[in-house]
C-alpha positions, 0 to 999 in steps of 0.5 A: 671774369673774361674766362667765365664768360668764355667757358660759359658761351661754350658751355651753352653752344655745346648744349644748344648743338647737343639739345638740337639733335636730341629734338630733331631726333624725337621729332623725327621719331614722333612723326615716324610713329605718327605715320606708322599708326595711320599706315598700319591702320589703312592696312588694317582697313583694307585686310578686314573691309575691303579685300575679297581674297581670303586673308592669308600670308599667300594672298598678301601680295594680291591684297595689296598689288596696287593698293600698297603704292596708294598707301606709301604715296599718301604716308610718305613711307616706303612699305615692304611685306614678307611671310614670317621666315622673312621673304619678301611678298610686296613692296612699294618698290621696285616701281616698274620703271625702277627694278631692285633685287628684294633682299629678305629680312635678317634672321637677327630682325626676325628673332628681335621682332619675336622676342620683343614684348611689344612686337615692334622694333625700330631701326634709326641710321644717321647719315650726314644730313639724312635719318633713315627710319625703320620699323617692324611689326607683324600683319594680323589676319581677321582672328590675329594670327600672324601672317607676315611682317610689315616694314615701314621705312622713312627717310627723312633730310635734316637739313632744314634742322641744320639750317635752322641750327645754324641761324639760331647759333649765329644769333648766338654767336652775335650774343656772345660776341657782344657779352665778351666785349662787354666782359672785357670792358667791364674786368678792365675797369674793375681790375683797374679801379682795384689795382689803382688803389693797390698801385697807391699803397704800393707806392707809399709803402716803397717811399716809407722810411724810418727817418723821414716823415712819412705820409699817410693814405687816404682813398675817396673810394675803395672797397672794404678790404683796401679800406682795412689794408690802408687802415693797417698801413696808417697804423703802421705809419703811426707806430713807425713814427713813434718808434722813430722818435723814440729810437732817435731819442735812444740814439741822442742819448747813446751818442752823448753817454759815448761822447762823455767817456770820451771827453772824459778819457782824453782829458784824464790822459793830460791830467795824470803827467800833470799830477806826476809832475806836481807830485814830483815838484813837491817831493823834490822842491827846495828853495836853496837849490841853486838849479830852483828856477831852472826846474821850476821853468821845466815843471811850469812847461811841462804843465803848460804843454798839458794844459795846451792838449787839453784846451785842443781837445775841447776845441775839437769836441767844440768843432765837431759839435758845431755845424760848420759856418759856410763862407761860399765864394767862387774859388779855383779848386786846383789851385786851393788843393794844391796849396793845401798839399803844400804844407806836406813834406812827403815826396811820395804825395803826387797831386794829379789834376785833370784840368787846368782850372776848375771853378765851384762855389765852396768854402776855402778854408773848410775845402783845405781841411778836408784835403788835409785831413784826408791826406794826413789820414793817407800818410798815417796809414803807410806801412812802416816797411813800405818800400814805394810808399805812394799817395795819389790826389785826383782833382775832376769834374763830372756833370756839375760836381767836383770830383776829388779822389785820394788814394794810398797803397797803405795798410788798408780798412779792414772789413769789421772796421769799414762800417765804423770809419765815420763814426765819432771817437773811432780811430785805429791810431795810437794818437788822435781823438777820431774826430777828423773823418766824422767832421770833414764828413759833416763839411761835405754832407751840408754842401749836399755832397758825398764822401766814399771810399773803398778799401782792400786790407793790406794793399790800400785805400780810396776816398771819394769826395763829390761836392757841387759846384753851385 
């Protein structure tokens, strides 16, 4: 809008200046034409009625000896008379007190006048603010015979018209400035009005998430285009919510299917040795055998061990399924982590607390569970041929959080397994059910904390746990 107003202003100013120049030229030409008509009329009267000299070329200077000055003064023109060859005969200049050299007409003017159908030519010369108009025509005798060439000159000072133009342009400039200011203000408010609605939509789009309740956009006043965009966004939100519900349901169903497969798999592991043990017992059972009691005890112990395995499997899945109950108390994290590491006998586990005391409102049992699980995983990740195994546990505070880092120089985690590390039932070990990390992740997130890791395959892994102090 501002650009259009600016271009319109420049265009109007250019057209105005051009129009003023054309009007000035037309005015001068018409004014000169009126003076020329009156002057030639006076000359004709002088030739036809007043002179006593024979009207011919030789007598022109005598006929207009004094009269030429009066006519020139009346009409404010410069009058010059020439014979048919362009030689000067009489002119209103020079005066007696201002003698100048008279110049004959050029052959170009003489030929142009002779070839002109109107037997009149007009020359215009503009120099700065001065316009010089000259006309050339024939002087005829009483029988309309050409006896000479008449040159009329008028010098017009255009300064007055220029002053009018400057005054008009100054007023027009004031109007342009007011229009420009109005255009800036209007463009600002219009753009603010439009972009405010667009900004609202943009902010809502940035906040849109699949896993949360998204708000619809409501605009009180907006253009039809913006309303169409808002309607499209609100419709997308409705579809997104339906898709999120379907996705969540599908994920839950898939998770339960995977969990059921895992439970079945884990239960089958102890059932196989139990079946083999019972079958062996049936084949080899001999009531008369003197060692029957020892064999029954051995079979029973095997069955009991497998039953305990099944019980631990059931307990593990039960613990994973339910959200850990938090019993917050003010504990010294430095001391609790130290006691959690005391159960490990490996001499390559190093505890590095960076503070003497570090208190936080946490569940002591759950913190011990987090530490034992991470350190146990680190010991199991050690390479069998590692000459200098090393596990470091660092505890520090950052702002209002407790930061615990468990690092090792073990096998590391491959790229394809990094995305699955916190998935239930995922494990790279020959034993275990892959529920340790998912369970402690649930515990940490229940505190609004985070657990992250960085790992380089073949070099080692670092797990970082961040828990709020309160």
